[in-house]
C-alpha atoms as an extended CHARMM CRD file, in Angstrom:
* protein
*
       237  EXT
         1         1  UNK       CA            -10.0700000000       31.1610000000      -21.4340000000  PROA      1               0.0000000000
         2         2  UNK       CA            -11.2270000000       27.7440000000      -20.2150000000  PROA      2               0.0000000000
         3         3  UNK       CA            -13.0200000000       27.2240000000      -23.5170000000  PROA      3               0.0000000000
         4         4  UNK       CA             -9.5980000000       26.9230000000      -25.2230000000  PROA      4               0.0000000000
         5         5  UNK       CA             -8.5630000000       24.0510000000      -23.0380000000  PROA      5               0.0000000000
         6         6  UNK       CA             -8.8800000000       20.4050000000      -23.9440000000  PROA      6               0.0000000000
         7         7  UNK       CA             -7.5540000000       17.1900000000      -22.5170000000  PROA      7               0.0000000000
         8         8  UNK       CA             -5.5710000000       14.1930000000      -23.7020000000  PROA      8               0.0000000000
         9         9  UNK       CA             -4.6750000000       11.1740000000      -21.6210000000  PROA      9               0.0000000000
        10        10  UNK       CA             -1.8130000000        8.7040000000      -21.4770000000  PROA      10              0.0000000000
        11        11  UNK       CA             -2.0630000000        5.2230000000      -19.9870000000  PROA      11              0.0000000000
        12        12  UNK       CA              0.1810000000        4.1280000000      -17.1190000000  PROA      12              0.0000000000
        13        13  UNK       CA              1.0540000000        0.4130000000      -17.2170000000  PROA      13              0.0000000000
        14        14  UNK       CA              1.7060000000       -2.1960000000      -14.5190000000  PROA      14              0.0000000000
        15        15  UNK       CA              5.3110000000       -3.3310000000      -14.8370000000  PROA      15              0.0000000000
        16        16  UNK       CA              4.4450000000       -6.9490000000      -14.1430000000  PROA      16              0.0000000000
        17        17  UNK       CA              1.6620000000       -7.3730000000      -16.6390000000  PROA      17              0.0000000000
        18        18  UNK       CA              2.1300000000       -4.5070000000      -19.1570000000  PROA      18              0.0000000000
        19        19  UNK       CA             -1.5690000000       -3.8120000000      -18.7410000000  PROA      19              0.0000000000
        20        20  UNK       CA             -3.0150000000       -0.3140000000      -18.1720000000  PROA      20              0.0000000000
        21        21  UNK       CA             -4.0040000000        0.3670000000      -14.5840000000  PROA      21              0.0000000000
        22        22  UNK       CA             -4.1800000000        4.1610000000      -14.5730000000  PROA      22              0.0000000000
        23        23  UNK       CA             -4.1930000000        7.1930000000      -16.8670000000  PROA      23              0.0000000000
        24        24  UNK       CA             -2.7150000000       10.6530000000      -16.6200000000  PROA      24              0.0000000000
        25        25  UNK       CA             -4.8780000000       13.5330000000      -17.7800000000  PROA      25              0.0000000000
        26        26  UNK       CA             -2.8570000000       16.0160000000      -19.8750000000  PROA      26              0.0000000000
        27        27  UNK       CA             -3.8910000000       19.6100000000      -20.5450000000  PROA      27              0.0000000000
        28        28  UNK       CA             -3.7920000000       20.9800000000      -24.0900000000  PROA      28              0.0000000000
        29        29  UNK       CA             -4.4320000000       24.5370000000      -25.2130000000  PROA      29              0.0000000000
        30        30  UNK       CA             -6.2060000000       25.0550000000      -28.5410000000  PROA      30              0.0000000000
        31        31  UNK       CA             -5.0350000000       28.5890000000      -28.6730000000  PROA      31              0.0000000000
        32        32  UNK       CA             -1.3870000000       29.8030000000      -28.4570000000  PROA      32              0.0000000000
        33        33  UNK       CA             -0.9010000000       31.3370000000      -25.0000000000  PROA      33              0.0000000000
        34        34  UNK       CA              2.1290000000       33.0060000000      -23.5240000000  PROA      34              0.0000000000
        35        35  UNK       CA              3.7050000000       31.3470000000      -20.4730000000  PROA      35              0.0000000000
        36        36  UNK       CA              2.5480000000       34.2360000000      -18.2710000000  PROA      36              0.0000000000
        37        37  UNK       CA             -1.0340000000       34.0280000000      -19.5740000000  PROA      37              0.0000000000
        38        38  UNK       CA             -1.1200000000       30.2930000000      -19.1260000000  PROA      38              0.0000000000
        39        39  UNK       CA              0.2640000000       30.4260000000      -15.6110000000  PROA      39              0.0000000000
        40        40  UNK       CA             -2.3070000000       33.1100000000      -14.6860000000  PROA      40              0.0000000000
        41        41  UNK       CA             -5.1060000000       31.0440000000      -16.1790000000  PROA      41              0.0000000000
        42        42  UNK       CA             -4.0840000000       27.8700000000      -14.3140000000  PROA      42              0.0000000000
        43        43  UNK       CA             -4.1500000000       29.7170000000      -10.9860000000  PROA      43              0.0000000000
        44        44  UNK       CA             -7.0040000000       32.2280000000      -11.3400000000  PROA      44              0.0000000000
        45        45  UNK       CA             -9.3500000000       29.6260000000      -12.8800000000  PROA      45              0.0000000000
        46        46  UNK       CA             -8.1610000000       26.6490000000      -10.8000000000  PROA      46              0.0000000000
        47        47  UNK       CA            -11.7160000000       25.8400000000       -9.6280000000  PROA      47              0.0000000000
        48        48  UNK       CA            -13.2230000000       25.8850000000      -13.1230000000  PROA      48              0.0000000000
        49        49  UNK       CA            -10.2590000000       24.0360000000      -14.5480000000  PROA      49              0.0000000000
        50        50  UNK       CA            -10.5110000000       21.3520000000      -11.8940000000  PROA      50              0.0000000000
        51        51  UNK       CA            -14.2000000000       20.9170000000      -12.5730000000  PROA      51              0.0000000000
        52        52  UNK       CA            -13.3230000000       20.3260000000      -16.2470000000  PROA      52              0.0000000000
        53        53  UNK       CA            -10.6120000000       17.8670000000      -15.2560000000  PROA      53              0.0000000000
        54        54  UNK       CA            -13.0990000000       15.9200000000      -13.1040000000  PROA      54              0.0000000000
        55        55  UNK       CA            -15.8040000000       15.8900000000      -15.7860000000  PROA      55              0.0000000000
        56        56  UNK       CA            -13.2130000000       14.5970000000      -18.2690000000  PROA      56              0.0000000000
        57        57  UNK       CA            -11.7840000000       12.0210000000      -15.8810000000  PROA      57              0.0000000000
        58        58  UNK       CA            -15.2280000000       10.5380000000      -15.2960000000  PROA      58              0.0000000000
        59        59  UNK       CA            -15.2500000000        9.5450000000      -18.9730000000  PROA      59              0.0000000000
        60        60  UNK       CA            -12.1310000000        7.3830000000      -18.4930000000  PROA      60              0.0000000000
        61        61  UNK       CA            -12.3780000000        3.8600000000      -17.1990000000  PROA      61              0.0000000000
        62        62  UNK       CA             -9.2830000000        3.2050000000      -15.0650000000  PROA      62              0.0000000000
        63        63  UNK       CA             -8.5420000000        2.1090000000      -11.5360000000  PROA      63              0.0000000000
        64        64  UNK       CA             -6.7910000000        5.4660000000      -10.9770000000  PROA      64              0.0000000000
        65        65  UNK       CA             -6.4930000000        8.8350000000      -12.6650000000  PROA      65              0.0000000000
        66        66  UNK       CA             -3.4170000000       11.1190000000      -12.2970000000  PROA      66              0.0000000000
        67        67  UNK       CA             -4.1200000000       14.9180000000      -12.3460000000  PROA      67              0.0000000000
        68        68  UNK       CA             -1.3530000000       17.5800000000      -12.5290000000  PROA      68              0.0000000000
        69        69  UNK       CA             -1.2940000000       20.5510000000      -10.2140000000  PROA      69              0.0000000000
        70        70  UNK       CA              1.6090000000       22.9540000000       -9.6510000000  PROA      70              0.0000000000
        71        71  UNK       CA              2.5130000000       24.1180000000       -6.1500000000  PROA      71              0.0000000000
        72        72  UNK       CA              1.1980000000       27.5450000000       -7.0700000000  PROA      72              0.0000000000
        73        73  UNK       CA             -2.1500000000       26.1040000000       -8.0660000000  PROA      73              0.0000000000
        74        74  UNK       CA             -2.3550000000       24.0390000000       -4.8780000000  PROA      74              0.0000000000
        75        75  UNK       CA             -1.5780000000       27.1880000000       -2.8100000000  PROA      75              0.0000000000
        76        76  UNK       CA             -4.2730000000       29.2710000000       -4.5150000000  PROA      76              0.0000000000
        77        77  UNK       CA             -7.1210000000       30.3950000000       -2.2830000000  PROA      77              0.0000000000
        78        78  UNK       CA             -9.5940000000       29.0940000000       -4.8400000000  PROA      78              0.0000000000
        79        79  UNK       CA             -8.2050000000       25.5840000000       -4.5650000000  PROA      79              0.0000000000
        80        80  UNK       CA            -10.4900000000       24.6870000000       -1.6710000000  PROA      80              0.0000000000
        81        81  UNK       CA            -13.4490000000       25.0690000000       -4.0320000000  PROA      81              0.0000000000
        82        82  UNK       CA            -11.5880000000       22.7930000000       -6.4500000000  PROA      82              0.0000000000
        83        83  UNK       CA            -11.1030000000       20.1970000000       -3.7650000000  PROA      83              0.0000000000
        84        84  UNK       CA            -14.8300000000       19.5860000000       -3.5710000000  PROA      84              0.0000000000
        85        85  UNK       CA            -14.8120000000       18.4260000000       -7.2260000000  PROA      85              0.0000000000
        86        86  UNK       CA            -11.8430000000       16.1060000000       -6.5470000000  PROA      86              0.0000000000
        87        87  UNK       CA            -13.5880000000       14.5740000000       -3.5580000000  PROA      87              0.0000000000
        88        88  UNK       CA            -16.5680000000       13.8290000000       -5.8000000000  PROA      88              0.0000000000
        89        89  UNK       CA            -14.2500000000       12.0370000000       -8.2420000000  PROA      89              0.0000000000
        90        90  UNK       CA            -12.9360000000        9.7610000000       -5.4730000000  PROA      90              0.0000000000
        91        91  UNK       CA            -16.4080000000        8.1530000000       -5.3480000000  PROA      91              0.0000000000
        92        92  UNK       CA            -15.6740000000        6.6030000000       -8.7480000000  PROA      92              0.0000000000
        93        93  UNK       CA            -11.8780000000        6.1040000000       -8.9720000000  PROA      93              0.0000000000
        94        94  UNK       CA             -8.6400000000        6.5220000000       -7.1120000000  PROA      94              0.0000000000
        95        95  UNK       CA             -7.4130000000       10.0620000000       -7.5560000000  PROA      95              0.0000000000
        96        96  UNK       CA             -3.6770000000       10.8770000000       -7.6120000000  PROA      96              0.0000000000
        97        97  UNK       CA             -2.5570000000       14.4890000000       -7.6430000000  PROA      97              0.0000000000
        98        98  UNK       CA              0.8620000000       14.9700000000       -9.2800000000  PROA      98              0.0000000000
        99        99  UNK       CA              2.6660000000       17.8860000000       -7.6210000000  PROA      99              0.0000000000
       100       100  UNK       CA              4.6240000000       19.5400000000      -10.3980000000  PROA      100             0.0000000000
       101       101  UNK       CA              7.6330000000       21.8090000000      -10.1120000000  PROA      101             0.0000000000
       102       102  UNK       CA              6.9130000000       25.5210000000       -9.9870000000  PROA      102             0.0000000000
       103       103  UNK       CA              9.4690000000       28.3410000000      -10.3230000000  PROA      103             0.0000000000
       104       104  UNK       CA              6.9120000000       31.0310000000       -9.5290000000  PROA      104             0.0000000000
       105       105  UNK       CA              6.2510000000       32.2930000000       -5.9990000000  PROA      105             0.0000000000
       106       106  UNK       CA              3.3990000000       30.8430000000       -3.9160000000  PROA      106             0.0000000000
       107       107  UNK       CA              2.1930000000       30.9200000000       -0.3230000000  PROA      107             0.0000000000
       108       108  UNK       CA              4.0560000000       28.0380000000        1.3180000000  PROA      108             0.0000000000
       109       109  UNK       CA              1.8840000000       27.9170000000        4.4320000000  PROA      109             0.0000000000
       110       110  UNK       CA             -1.3600000000       27.7130000000        2.4150000000  PROA      110             0.0000000000
       111       111  UNK       CA              0.2860000000       25.1270000000        0.0830000000  PROA      111             0.0000000000
       112       112  UNK       CA              1.1000000000       22.8240000000        3.0240000000  PROA      112             0.0000000000
       113       113  UNK       CA             -2.3060000000       23.3630000000        4.6170000000  PROA      113             0.0000000000
       114       114  UNK       CA             -4.0120000000       22.3790000000        1.3490000000  PROA      114             0.0000000000
       115       115  UNK       CA             -1.7690000000       19.3500000000        0.9520000000  PROA      115             0.0000000000
       116       116  UNK       CA             -2.9480000000       18.0770000000        4.3380000000  PROA      116             0.0000000000
       117       117  UNK       CA             -6.5570000000       18.6360000000        3.4260000000  PROA      117             0.0000000000
       118       118  UNK       CA             -6.0030000000       16.7380000000        0.1810000000  PROA      118             0.0000000000
       119       119  UNK       CA             -4.4770000000       13.8470000000        2.1380000000  PROA      119             0.0000000000
       120       120  UNK       CA             -7.2610000000       13.8820000000        4.6660000000  PROA      120             0.0000000000
       121       121  UNK       CA             -9.8240000000       13.6510000000        1.8300000000  PROA      121             0.0000000000
       122       122  UNK       CA             -8.3350000000       10.3210000000        0.7490000000  PROA      122             0.0000000000
       123       123  UNK       CA             -6.6010000000       11.6690000000       -2.3700000000  PROA      123             0.0000000000
       124       124  UNK       CA             -3.1000000000       10.3070000000       -3.0830000000  PROA      124             0.0000000000
       125       125  UNK       CA             -0.0920000000       12.5270000000       -3.7670000000  PROA      125             0.0000000000
       126       126  UNK       CA              2.6830000000       11.9440000000       -6.2370000000  PROA      126             0.0000000000
       127       127  UNK       CA              5.9570000000       13.8060000000       -6.9230000000  PROA      127             0.0000000000
       128       128  UNK       CA              6.3070000000       14.5020000000      -10.6480000000  PROA      128             0.0000000000
       129       129  UNK       CA              9.5370000000       14.4040000000      -12.6650000000  PROA      129             0.0000000000
       130       130  UNK       CA             11.9670000000       13.5470000000       -9.8620000000  PROA      130             0.0000000000
       131       131  UNK       CA             15.4720000000       14.1060000000      -11.1910000000  PROA      131             0.0000000000
       132       132  UNK       CA             14.6340000000       17.0980000000      -13.4080000000  PROA      132             0.0000000000
       133       133  UNK       CA             15.5390000000       20.6810000000      -12.5870000000  PROA      133             0.0000000000
       134       134  UNK       CA             15.2290000000       21.3880000000       -8.8710000000  PROA      134             0.0000000000
       135       135  UNK       CA             13.2210000000       18.2660000000       -8.1720000000  PROA      135             0.0000000000
       136       136  UNK       CA             15.3970000000       15.9300000000       -6.0610000000  PROA      136             0.0000000000
       137       137  UNK       CA             15.1170000000       13.5400000000       -3.1520000000  PROA      137             0.0000000000
       138       138  UNK       CA             14.3510000000       16.4900000000       -0.8060000000  PROA      138             0.0000000000
       139       139  UNK       CA             10.9660000000       16.7210000000       -2.5870000000  PROA      139             0.0000000000
       140       140  UNK       CA              9.8010000000       13.3730000000       -1.1930000000  PROA      140             0.0000000000
       141       141  UNK       CA             10.2390000000       14.6470000000        2.3450000000  PROA      141             0.0000000000
       142       142  UNK       CA              7.1450000000       16.8500000000        2.0190000000  PROA      142             0.0000000000
       143       143  UNK       CA              4.3740000000       16.4140000000        4.6160000000  PROA      143             0.0000000000
       144       144  UNK       CA              2.0820000000       14.5980000000        4.1910000000  PROA      144             0.0000000000
       145       145  UNK       CA              4.3020000000       12.1530000000        2.2900000000  PROA      145             0.0000000000
       146       146  UNK       CA              3.4740000000       11.1950000000       -1.3050000000  PROA      146             0.0000000000
       147       147  UNK       CA              2.3170000000        7.7020000000       -2.1420000000  PROA      147             0.0000000000
       148       148  UNK       CA              4.0810000000        7.6380000000       -5.5080000000  PROA      148             0.0000000000
       149       149  UNK       CA              7.1900000000        9.1250000000       -7.1420000000  PROA      149             0.0000000000
       150       150  UNK       CA              7.5210000000        9.5720000000      -10.9000000000  PROA      150             0.0000000000
       151       151  UNK       CA             11.0710000000        9.4940000000      -12.2190000000  PROA      151             0.0000000000
       152       152  UNK       CA             11.9040000000       11.9310000000      -14.9600000000  PROA      152             0.0000000000
       153       153  UNK       CA             12.5830000000       10.4150000000      -18.4150000000  PROA      153             0.0000000000
       154       154  UNK       CA             16.1060000000       11.8960000000      -18.4160000000  PROA      154             0.0000000000
       155       155  UNK       CA             17.1440000000        9.3860000000      -15.7170000000  PROA      155             0.0000000000
       156       156  UNK       CA             16.0320000000        6.4630000000      -17.8900000000  PROA      156             0.0000000000
       157       157  UNK       CA             17.8000000000        7.9070000000      -20.9530000000  PROA      157             0.0000000000
       158       158  UNK       CA             21.0260000000        8.2560000000      -18.9460000000  PROA      158             0.0000000000
       159       159  UNK       CA             20.7030000000        4.7200000000      -17.5800000000  PROA      159             0.0000000000
       160       160  UNK       CA             20.3750000000        3.4020000000      -21.1100000000  PROA      160             0.0000000000
       161       161  UNK       CA             23.5980000000        5.1220000000      -22.1750000000  PROA      161             0.0000000000
       162       162  UNK       CA             25.7980000000        4.4400000000      -19.1640000000  PROA      162             0.0000000000
       163       163  UNK       CA             26.0510000000        1.1980000000      -17.1390000000  PROA      163             0.0000000000
       164       164  UNK       CA             27.0440000000        2.9890000000      -13.9570000000  PROA      164             0.0000000000
       165       165  UNK       CA             24.0410000000        5.2800000000      -14.3560000000  PROA      165             0.0000000000
       166       166  UNK       CA             21.8600000000        2.1970000000      -14.7970000000  PROA      166             0.0000000000
       167       167  UNK       CA             23.1730000000        0.9520000000      -11.4170000000  PROA      167             0.0000000000
       168       168  UNK       CA             22.3400000000        4.3180000000       -9.8490000000  PROA      168             0.0000000000
       169       169  UNK       CA             18.8800000000        4.2560000000      -11.4050000000  PROA      169             0.0000000000
       170       170  UNK       CA             18.2110000000        0.8620000000       -9.8110000000  PROA      170             0.0000000000
       171       171  UNK       CA             19.5990000000        2.0890000000       -6.4540000000  PROA      171             0.0000000000
       172       172  UNK       CA             17.3850000000        5.1710000000       -6.5690000000  PROA      172             0.0000000000
       173       173  UNK       CA             14.2980000000        2.9940000000       -7.0860000000  PROA      173             0.0000000000
       174       174  UNK       CA             15.3900000000        0.6980000000       -4.2440000000  PROA      174             0.0000000000
       175       175  UNK       CA             15.9030000000        3.7280000000       -2.0120000000  PROA      175             0.0000000000
       176       176  UNK       CA             12.4050000000        5.0150000000       -2.8020000000  PROA      176             0.0000000000
       177       177  UNK       CA             10.9490000000        1.5890000000       -2.0810000000  PROA      177             0.0000000000
       178       178  UNK       CA             12.6210000000        1.5050000000        1.2770000000  PROA      178             0.0000000000
       179       179  UNK       CA             10.9240000000        4.8530000000        2.0600000000  PROA      179             0.0000000000
       180       180  UNK       CA              7.5240000000        3.3050000000        1.1860000000  PROA      180             0.0000000000
       181       181  UNK       CA              6.9520000000        4.8500000000       -2.2080000000  PROA      181             0.0000000000
       182       182  UNK       CA              5.7250000000        3.2210000000       -5.4020000000  PROA      182             0.0000000000
       183       183  UNK       CA              7.7420000000        4.2840000000       -8.4370000000  PROA      183             0.0000000000
       184       184  UNK       CA              6.5390000000        5.3060000000      -11.9200000000  PROA      184             0.0000000000
       185       185  UNK       CA              9.2500000000        5.1720000000      -14.6370000000  PROA      185             0.0000000000
       186       186  UNK       CA              8.4560000000        7.8680000000      -17.1720000000  PROA      186             0.0000000000
       187       187  UNK       CA              9.6500000000        8.1770000000      -20.7550000000  PROA      187             0.0000000000
       188       188  UNK       CA              9.5580000000        4.5000000000      -21.7710000000  PROA      188             0.0000000000
       189       189  UNK       CA              9.8260000000        4.6510000000      -25.5870000000  PROA      189             0.0000000000
       190       190  UNK       CA             11.3690000000        1.3140000000      -26.5510000000  PROA      190             0.0000000000
       191       191  UNK       CA             11.1760000000       -2.3300000000      -25.5540000000  PROA      191             0.0000000000
       192       192  UNK       CA             14.7570000000       -2.1360000000      -24.1720000000  PROA      192             0.0000000000
       193       193  UNK       CA             13.8590000000        0.8560000000      -22.0210000000  PROA      193             0.0000000000
       194       194  UNK       CA             10.8620000000       -1.0620000000      -20.6850000000  PROA      194             0.0000000000
       195       195  UNK       CA             13.0750000000       -3.9900000000      -19.8850000000  PROA      195             0.0000000000
       196       196  UNK       CA             15.6050000000       -1.8350000000      -18.0870000000  PROA      196             0.0000000000
       197       197  UNK       CA             12.8790000000       -0.0310000000      -16.0520000000  PROA      197             0.0000000000
       198       198  UNK       CA             11.3760000000       -3.3600000000      -15.0140000000  PROA      198             0.0000000000
       199       199  UNK       CA             14.7970000000       -4.8320000000      -14.1010000000  PROA      199             0.0000000000
       200       200  UNK       CA             15.5130000000       -1.7120000000      -12.0510000000  PROA      200             0.0000000000
       201       201  UNK       CA             12.3650000000       -2.3710000000      -10.0200000000  PROA      201             0.0000000000
       202       202  UNK       CA              9.8860000000        0.1690000000      -11.3820000000  PROA      202             0.0000000000
       203       203  UNK       CA              6.2980000000       -0.5410000000      -10.3230000000  PROA      203             0.0000000000
       204       204  UNK       CA              4.5790000000        1.4160000000      -13.1080000000  PROA      204             0.0000000000
       205       205  UNK       CA              5.6880000000        2.3780000000      -16.5720000000  PROA      205             0.0000000000
       206       206  UNK       CA              4.6060000000        5.2940000000      -18.7990000000  PROA      206             0.0000000000
       207       207  UNK       CA              5.7010000000        6.3240000000      -22.2650000000  PROA      207             0.0000000000
       208       208  UNK       CA              5.2150000000        6.2110000000      -26.0200000000  PROA      208             0.0000000000
       209       209  UNK       CA              6.2120000000        2.5080000000      -26.1760000000  PROA      209             0.0000000000
       210       210  UNK       CA              2.9080000000        1.7060000000      -24.5090000000  PROA      210             0.0000000000
       211       211  UNK       CA              0.5630000000        4.5620000000      -25.3690000000  PROA      211             0.0000000000
       212       212  UNK       CA              0.8500000000        7.9800000000      -27.0340000000  PROA      212             0.0000000000
       213       213  UNK       CA             -1.2190000000       10.7840000000      -25.5590000000  PROA      213             0.0000000000
       214       214  UNK       CA             -4.6770000000       10.5660000000      -27.0040000000  PROA      214             0.0000000000
       215       215  UNK       CA             -7.6890000000       12.8960000000      -27.0680000000  PROA      215             0.0000000000
       216       216  UNK       CA            -10.1470000000       11.7460000000      -24.4390000000  PROA      216             0.0000000000
       217       217  UNK       CA            -13.0020000000       11.8220000000      -27.0380000000  PROA      217             0.0000000000
       218       218  UNK       CA            -11.1920000000        9.2120000000      -29.1420000000  PROA      218             0.0000000000
       219       219  UNK       CA            -11.6580000000        5.4860000000      -28.6460000000  PROA      219             0.0000000000
       220       220  UNK       CA             -8.9490000000        4.1380000000      -26.3720000000  PROA      220             0.0000000000
       221       221  UNK       CA             -6.5310000000        1.8700000000      -28.1830000000  PROA      221             0.0000000000
       222       222  UNK       CA             -5.2780000000       -1.0670000000      -26.1020000000  PROA      222             0.0000000000
       223       223  UNK       CA             -1.7590000000       -2.1290000000      -27.1700000000  PROA      223             0.0000000000
       224       224  UNK       CA             -0.9900000000       -5.8340000000      -27.4280000000  PROA      224             0.0000000000
       225       225  UNK       CA              1.9990000000       -5.8520000000      -25.0720000000  PROA      225             0.0000000000
       226       226  UNK       CA              1.1620000000       -8.7070000000      -22.7230000000  PROA      226             0.0000000000
       227       227  UNK       CA              4.0680000000      -10.2470000000      -20.8700000000  PROA      227             0.0000000000
       228       228  UNK       CA              4.8980000000      -13.9650000000      -21.4610000000  PROA      228             0.0000000000
       229       229  UNK       CA              3.1980000000      -15.0520000000      -18.2100000000  PROA      229             0.0000000000
       230       230  UNK       CA             -0.5010000000      -14.6750000000      -17.5230000000  PROA      230             0.0000000000
       231       231  UNK       CA             -1.5530000000      -11.1810000000      -16.3700000000  PROA      231             0.0000000000
       232       232  UNK       CA             -2.5190000000      -10.7600000000      -12.7750000000  PROA      232             0.0000000000
       233       233  UNK       CA             -4.8900000000       -8.1980000000      -11.2750000000  PROA      233             0.0000000000
       234       234  UNK       CA             -2.7790000000       -5.1530000000      -10.4290000000  PROA      234             0.0000000000
       235       235  UNK       CA             -3.3770000000       -2.0240000000       -8.4250000000  PROA      235             0.0000000000
       236       236  UNK       CA             -1.8360000000        1.2950000000       -9.4820000000  PROA      236             0.0000000000
       237       237  UNK       CA             -1.4180000000        2.3930000000       -5.8750000000  PROA      237             0.0000000000
C-alpha cells in the first residue's frame, strides 16, 4: 500500500521576518482508502512509511522539518525501527515530530517509552492542533515535554470574529510561552489573520496566506511577503 502514498509540504514562516524556516511534510494517498484501511496502513507499515518520509524530507532544504505521527503510530512495536531513520535525518536538519490526536486505542506505556527515546535521540516534539477535539492544555503536560505547540486554526478564526476571543488567544499564547513552549499559529489565510497572530505573540505562522501545500517534486515557490524591516536570521526551534 505504500506505493499509493505521496507527499506534499507546506512552509512554516517566522513571525518576525515572514520568511520560511521550516516545512511540514503532509501525506497524500493517490488511491481512495477507507479510514480503517488507512489507519491500519499507518501503523502496520510505520517503519516503511517513516523511511519514505525521511527520503522525501532529505529533498527539502529547510532548517527544520515537521513530521506527523499519531499516538498509535508512536506506540507501535515497529516504531523503534522507524526511529533509526529519524535519527539519520537529524544529521541533516532539525526534526520535529508532531504528535497528532488519536481516537483509536494504543499501548500507553509503550507510547511514553518511545516518546522518551525520541527525546533522548535529539528529536523535538510538538503538540498538533491544540484547541481541537480532545486536544487541550492537558496535552502539553506530557513527558518528556514538547518544544512546540501548534494552535488549531479554529482558535484563530474565533479570534478574528470575537474581540474577547482574540484576548483569550493572546493569553493562551502568553501562557504557553511562560511554560517554555514556542507557538505555531495554524490556519493563517489572510493578511489580517497574519497580523492578529503576530500581535498575539505567535512565534511561527502556517497557512495558505504564505504557502499552499505543494508536491515535493515541484519547484518551491518563495512568496514575496517580507516585513517592512530587514529580515533577521531566525530559528524555527
